[in-house]
C-alpha positions in Angstrom: 41.3 -27.3 -4.4 42.5 -26.3 -8.0 42.4 -23.1 -9.9 40.2 -24.9 -12.4 37.7 -25.7 -9.7 37.7 -22.0 -8.6 37.1 -20.9 -12.2 34.1 -23.2 -12.6 32.5 -21.8 -9.6 33.1 -18.3 -10.8 31.6 -19.0 -14.0 28.2 -20.1 -12.5 28.4 -17.5 -9.8 28.5 -14.5 -12.4 25.9 -16.0 -14.6 23.1 -13.4 -14.6 20.3 -16.0 -15.2 21.7 -18.1 -12.3 21.9 -15.0 -10.1 18.3 -14.2 -10.5 17.4 -17.8 -9.6 19.8 -17.7 -6.6 18.2 -14.5 -5.3 14.7 -15.7 -5.8 15.6 -18.9 -3.8 17.2 -16.8 -1.1 14.2 -14.5 -0.9 11.8 -17.4 -0.7 13.8 -19.1 2.1 14.3 -15.9 4.0 10.6 -15.1 3.9 9.6 -18.7 4.8 11.9 -18.6 7.8 10.4 -15.2 8.9 6.9 -16.4 8.5 7.6 -19.6 10.3 8.8 -18.0 13.5 6.1 -15.4 13.4 3.2 -17.8 13.0 4.5 -20.4 15.3 5.3 -17.9 18.1 1.9 -16.4 17.6 0.0 -19.7 17.7 1.9 -20.8 20.8 1.2 -17.4 22.5 -2.5 -18.0 21.9 -2.7 -21.7 22.9 0.3 -22.7 24.9 -0.1 -26.2 23.4 2.9 -27.8 21.8 0.6 -30.1 19.8 -0.6 -27.0 17.7 3.1 -26.4 16.7 3.0 -29.9 15.2 -0.2 -29.2 13.4 1.5 -26.2 11.7 3.7 -28.7 10.0 0.8 -30.8 8.9 -0.7 -27.9 7.2 2.2 -27.8 4.9 2.6 -31.5 4.5 -0.9 -32.7 3.8 -1.3 -30.7 0.5 2.1 -32.3 -0.6 0.6 -35.8 -0.1 -2.8 -35.0 -1.7 -1.4 -33.2 -4.7 1.9 -35.0 -5.4 0.8 -36.6 -8.7 -0.7 -33.4 -9.9 2.1 -31.1 -9.0 4.8 -33.4 -10.5 2.7 -33.7 -13.8 2.4 -30.0 -14.0 6.2 -29.4 -13.4 6.8 -31.9 -16.3 4.2 -30.7 -18.8 4.0 -26.9 -18.3 6.4 -23.9 -18.1 8.4 -24.4 -14.9 9.3 -20.8 -14.8 5.7 -19.6 -14.9 4.8 -22.1 -12.1 7.7 -21.0 -10.0 6.9 -17.2 -10.4 3.2 -17.6 -10.0 3.5 -19.7 -6.7 5.7 -17.0 -5.1 3.1 -14.3 -6.2 0.3 -16.3 -4.6 2.3 -16.8 -1.3 2.9 -13.1 -1.2 -0.9 -12.5 -1.5 -1.8 -15.1 1.1 0.9 -13.9 3.5 -0.6 -10.4 3.3 -3.7 -11.8 4.9 -1.8 -12.3 8.1 -1.1 -8.6 8.0 -4.8 -7.7 7.5 -5.9 -10.1 10.3 -3.4 -8.6 12.8 -4.1 -5.0 11.9 -7.8 -5.6 12.4 -7.2 -7.6 15.6 -9.0 -10.7 14.2 -6.3 -13.3 14.9 -7.4 -16.7 16.0 -6.0 -20.1 15.6 -8.5 -21.4 13.2 -8.1 -18.5 10.7 -4.3 -18.8 11.0 -4.4 -22.5 10.2 -6.7 -21.9 7.2 -4.3 -19.5 5.6 -1.4 -21.9 6.3 -3.3 -24.7 4.5 -3.7 -22.5 1.4 0.0 -21.6 1.6 0.8 -25.3 1.8 -1.2 -26.0 -1.4 0.7 -23.3 -3.3 4.1 -24.5 -2.0 3.1 -28.1 -3.2 3.3 -26.7 -6.7 6.3 -24.5 -6.0 8.7 -27.2 -4.8 9.0 -29.5 -7.8 8.8 -26.8 -10.4 11.6 -24.8 -8.7 13.9 -27.8 -8.3 13.3 -29.1 -11.8 13.9 -25.6 -13.2 17.6 -25.4 -12.1 18.8 -28.0 -14.6 17.0 -26.1 -17.4 19.1 -22.9 -16.9 22.5 -24.3 -16.1 24.8 -26.6 -18.1 25.2 -30.1 -17.1 28.8 -29.7 -16.1 27.8 -26.8 -13.8 24.9 -28.6 -12.1 26.8 -29.9 -9.0 28.2 -26.4 -8.3 24.8 -24.8 -9.0 23.1 -27.3 -6.5 25.7 -26.3 -3.8 25.3 -22.6 -4.4 21.5 -23.0 -4.5 21.7 -24.7 -1.2 23.8 -21.7 0.1 20.9 -19.4 -1.0 18.3 -21.6 0.7 20.3 -22.0 3.9 21.3 -18.2 4.0 17.5 -17.5 4.1 17.0 -20.0 6.8 19.7 -18.2 8.9 18.4 -14.7 8.5 14.7 -15.3 8.1 14.1 -16.6 11.7 16.3 -13.8 13.2 14.2 -11.3 11.2 11.1 -13.0 12.4 12.0 -12.8 16.0 13.1 -9.2 15.7 10.1 -8.0 13.7 7.7 -10.0 15.9 9.2 -8.2 18.9 8.5 -4.8 17.2 5.1 -5.5 16.0 3.0 -8.7 15.4 2.2 -8.0 11.8 5.7 -6.5 10.8 7.2 -9.9 10.1 4.1 -10.8 7.9 4.5 -7.6 6.0 8.2 -8.2 5.4 7.4 -11.8 4.3 4.8 -10.7 1.8 7.0 -8.0 0.2 10.0 -10.4 -0.1 7.9 -13.1 -1.9 6.8 -10.5 -4.3 10.3 -9.6 -5.1 11.1 -13.2 -5.7 8.2 -13.6 -8.0 9.4 -10.7 -10.0 12.9 -12.0 -10.2 11.9 -15.4 -11.5 9.6 -13.8 -14.1 12.5 -11.7 -15.4 14.8 -14.8 -16.0 15.6 -15.2 -19.7 14.3 -18.7 -20.5 12.8 -20.0 -23.7 10.2 -22.6 -23.0 10.1 -25.5 -25.4 6.6 -27.1 -25.0 6.6 -30.8 -24.9 4.1 -33.0 -26.6 1.8 -33.4 -23.6 0.9 -37.1 -22.8 -2.7 -37.9 -22.2 -3.5 -37.5 -18.5 -3.6 -41.1 -17.2 -2.9 -43.0 -13.9 0.4 -44.3 -15.4 1.6 -40.7 -16.4 0.4 -39.1 -13.1 2.2 -41.8 -10.9 5.1 -42.1 -13.2 7.4 -40.5 -10.6 6.6 -43.2 -8.0 7.3 -46.1 -10.4 10.5 -44.5 -11.7 11.9 -44.1 -8.2 10.8 -47.6 -7.3 12.7 -49.1 -10.2 15.9 -47.0 -9.5 16.8 -48.4 -6.0 19.5 -45.9 -5.3 16.9 -43.0 -5.9 14.5 -44.9 -3.6 17.3 -45.3 -1.0 18.4 -41.7 -1.0 14.9 -40.2 -0.9 13.5 -42.6 1.8 16.7 -42.0 3.9 15.8 -38.4 4.4 12.2 -39.2 5.2 12.9 -41.5 8.0 15.9 -39.8 9.4 14.2 -36.4 9.8 10.9 -38.0 10.7 12.6 -39.4 13.8 14.9 -36.4 14.6 12.6 -33.5 13.7 12.8 -30.9 16.6 12.1 -27.7 14.8 8.4 -27.6 16.0 9.5 -27.7 19.7 11.9 -24.8 19.5 9.2 -22.3 20.9 9.0 -24.7 23.9 12.7 -24.8 24.4 13.1 -21.0 24.0 10.2 -20.2 26.3 10.0 -23.1 28.9 13.5 -24.8 28.9 15.9 -22.0 28.1 13.6 -19.3 29.7 14.0 -16.7 26.9 11.9 -14.9 24.3 11.2 -14.7 20.5 14.7 -13.3 19.7 16.3 -16.5 21.1 13.7 -18.5 19.1 15.0 -16.8 16.0 18.6 -17.6 16.8 17.7 -21.2 17.5 15.8 -21.5 14.2 18.8 -19.9 12.4 21.5 -22.1 14.0 21.0 -25.1 11.7 21.1 -22.7 8.7 24.5 -21.4 9.9 26.0 -24.8 10.0 24.4 -25.7 6.6 25.6 -22.7 4.8 29.2 -23.3 6.0 29.2 -26.8 4.8 27.4 -25.8 1.5 30.0 -23.1 0.8 32.8 -25.7 1.3 31.1 -28.1 -1.0 31.1 -25.5 -3.8 35.0 -25.9 -3.9 35.6 -29.4 -3.2 34.6 -32.8 -4.8 33.4 -35.6 -2.4 35.0 -39.0 -2.5 33.1 -42.1 -1.2 29.9 -40.0 -1.3 27.5 -42.8 -0.3 29.3 -43.6 2.9 29.7 -40.0 3.8 26.0 -39.5 3.3 25.2 -42.3 5.8 27.8 -41.0 8.3 26.4 -37.5 8.0 22.9 -38.8 8.9 24.2 -40.7 11.9 26.1 -37.5 13.2 22.9 -35.4 12.4 21.1 -37.7 14.9 23.9 -37.6 17.5 23.9 -33.8 17.4 20.1 -33.8 17.8 20.4 -36.1 20.9 22.7 -33.8 22.7 20.7 -30.7 21.7 17.7 -32.4 23.4 19.6 -32.6 26.6 21.0 -29.0 26.6 19.8 -26.3 29.0 22.3 -23.7 27.9 21.5 -21.2 25.2 25.1 -21.1 23.7 25.4 -24.8 23.7 22.0 -25.4 22.2 22.9 -22.9 19.3 26.3 -24.7 18.7 24.7 -28.2 18.6 22.0 -27.0 16.2 24.7 -25.7 14.0 26.2 -29.2 13.9 22.6 -30.5 13.2 22.3 -28.3 10.2 25.9 -28.9 8.9 25.5 -32.6 8.9 22.0 -32.4 7.3 23.3 -30.2 4.6 26.0 -32.7 3.8 23.6 -35.5 3.4 21.1 -33.4 1.5 23.8 -32.1 -1.0 24.8 -35.6 -1.9 21.2 -36.8 -2.2 20.1 -33.9 -4.4 22.9 -34.3 -6.9 22.2 -38.0 -7.1 18.5 -37.3 -7.8 19.2 -34.6 -10.4 21.9 -36.6 -12.4 20.1 -39.9 -12.0 16.8 -38.6 -13.5 16.1 -37.8 -17.1 14.7 -34.3 -17.7 11.3 -35.6 -18.9 10.8 -37.1 -15.5 12.5 -34.5 -13.2 9.2 -32.8 -12.3 7.5 -35.9 -11.2 10.6 -37.3 -9.4 11.2 -34.0 -7.6 7.6 -34.0 -6.6 8.0 -37.4 -5.1 11.2 -36.2 -3.4 9.5 -33.0 -2.1 6.8 -35.2 -0.6 9.3 -37.2 1.2 11.1 -34.2 2.3 7.8 -32.6 3.4 6.9 -35.8 5.2 10.2 -35.8 7.0 10.0 -32.2 8.1 6.3 -31.7 8.7 5.5 -35.2 10.0 8.7 -35.1 12.1 7.4 -31.9 13.7 4.1 -33.5 14.3 5.8 -36.6 15.8 7.7 -34.3 18.1 4.8 -32.2 19.0 2.6 -35.3 19.7 5.3 -37.0 21.8 6.1 -33.7 23.7 2.5 -33.4 24.6 2.6 -36.9 26.2 6.1 -37.3 27.6 7.7 -33.9 27.4 9.8 -32.0 24.9 13.2 -33.3 26.1 12.5 -37.1 25.9 10.7 -36.4 22.5 13.9 -34.9 21.0 16.4 -37.3 22.7 14.4 -40.2 21.3 14.4 -38.7 17.8 18.2 -38.4 17.8 18.6 -42.0 18.8 16.1 -43.0 16.0 18.0 -41.1 13.3 21.3 -42.8 14.2 19.5 -46.2 13.9 18.1 -45.3 10.5 21.5 -44.6 9.1 22.7 -48.0 10.2 19.6 -49.8 8.8 19.8 -48.0 5.4 23.4 -49.1 4.9 22.1 -52.7 5.2 18.9 -52.4 3.2 20.5 -50.3 0.4 24.1 -51.6 0.0 24.4 -49.9 -3.3 24.6 -46.6 -1.5 27.9 -47.5 0.0 29.2 -48.0 -3.5 28.6 -44.5 -4.7 32.0 -42.7 -5.0 32.2 -39.3 -6.9 29.5 -37.0 -7.7 31.1 -35.2 -10.7 30.5 -37.9 -13.4 29.0 -37.0 -16.7 25.3 -36.4 -16.6 24.0 -39.9 -17.3 21.2 -41.5 -15.4 22.9 -44.9 -15.8 25.5 -43.7 -13.3 22.9 -43.9 -10.5 20.8 -47.0 -11.2 
């Protein structure tokens, strides 16, 4: 690691605009983790049905699918900063409804799911705008470091959010929801205060081609198609987050605090890897990405078999670390391989695939667990992710040719 590399990281770290973006991402992730633990534990407390935990994921994924062409178009044709800030504000208001419901003792599964659906709709607009906004506020040469540090912000939130959720839920049912609502409000204010001059583009006429441009763009660029679809199928197979309440309560025989630690463990591994990536350049990035996916699956396989709390937490740290390594490489390829006029729509497609992997992966795990049990469902997923890594190396051989990620920002580098 060179002194020059350290100075580059310091430059972006002390940039006030990036600091506000970083804190807003951290706040959003922290609150999302807190909310996830609170609502999943409350739903499982009410129903004791693991299938309902999978349905929680569907409430966040279905809006991504239904609105993907609209959210991408909005992120490319309207002020990304305003969309980013407004979405956080709306999430804060929707989360406050959980507080009201629990204070008035009117909680039932149907109402909880209705609120989650509306949050899913808002997040469908949030994700592509927030991702596409980052290249607008940092220089091209600083983008790889900004992506890594942004990942640190997001993963830091995933570490502390679930722990806060477990602690606050243990104190009071609505305490975690109140914390989430206030945190999202702070995030909205931070984004709104970012100094950014929006330069309106000449808006193209709304047409089928413009709305679906992200799909055709990704389809034509096979490397983009390969890296985006890799995450979809790997996490679809190995998704095990939805079953963590089952593991915490029924397999490890513990309570909500342990659930918080389980949910935080992947984030711990991820933030350690992301912090390291801020200071080092990766060689043979394509091969490393596929190896990371395979090791992600292997770690998930052993986690599924674990009946020890400490071992489960350790294995989940490895799950998060290997996932972060593959995600980091994928995100830089997507950002540098996409021209700015298309970043909103391409990021919308990417977020749809990420949502599909996370939420449908949770649904897959919940559905299988309701039929064959939680342990076989997780073990099967780990084996599947290892298989996906091998298959993608054959189907997308150009992925293996990707070397460095610190090239000049030219989309031709990643055809």
